[in-house]
C-alpha angles and dihedrals in degrees: 000000000000109000118183113238100167135011112216098173139321091290103035132056138160112241134189122227119180092336096313124106123225136177109242128197127201140138108274091349092142098038109123088344123149134211112271091017113140116236120206116238093243092065092059116086096185140349117221111227117261114269134187116278097255093051093042091054090051090051092048093051091049094048091049089061095051112091117242093240090060091050088049091049090051091052091052092049092049092047091051092045093051092051092046094048095034093227141098114254122219113270091238089080091072090066101032095048094041089051091048094049091047093055092039090057091047091052091051091052087054092046089243113142118182098178123195121276093205098041095125092045093051089048091052106047104021095049099154094048090046090053088053089051091053092049089047090062088063091050090050092050092048095048103032103025089233124128106210123199118260091250087073089068088068092049091051090046089054092056091048092050091050091052095046120105088212091074100046091114095058134058100234095188094049092045092047091051091049092050089051091049091050095048094044091048091049091052089057102041097040093058093218095312095123125085111224100200142055134055094301090057090049089053090046093054091047089052091049090052093054091041090054091049092051093044095050093043093047093243100127122162117257124294093237108142096201098092093041092055091052098047093043088059093044098046110029096162094050089045092057090053093045093050091051089049090050092053092050095048094046090054093048098042100025091224129118122243111222121238093245092051089050090051092055091047089055091050093051094044089052090055092057097043118115113233 
């Protein structure tokens, strides 16, 4: 039985189930609703997992501030994403994405644009989620009358990735930050020698993604020096850049990069070098 305990807005209420309170989302779920009224299951889009009282109060206060049209927009985006990906997203996205959209609209009103430092990388290796992000911009414009910059598609994609069961095994935020660190470091140490466009760059970014996953999850390739010796001789300029990158990453993350991993980095760096 879903008994209403608090009404946050027309689309969000707090319900009680068997003595435990949950935050419930649903289109019009709070419209003309009353405390202690029972809501049928079919009116609830998603139930946010039970949290401790202090955290639940914080969530409730945050959700009270978010306008109903933003909650509704989030629900439309999630509904579209779930159909597109053919999977149920974690209920946490209803809060995290609503909260993000609320502050994104506020920043736009203040002419403050933060952008997204890994926009191109999200577009390259999370293509389905990025397509959802692009379509979401249309939903936002239709519902809120706000035309958001394309960089927001990457931000929305990030929230979808975090809520996807397909990525439970990897820490998306940590991996994304590492990718950003690698690309920013390369821009500095390569002194403009890398070409940041084209199919080779797409392949390079994909390699960096999988490299970051292996590095963070301690699943590095072997430490066989044979390949490294060969590619170091073949690509001396790319090798210099790769060795500098290796030194930087090992200082930041306090983990060794294996010789074979370094060899593949050299190969991929060479492919995006401008000659």
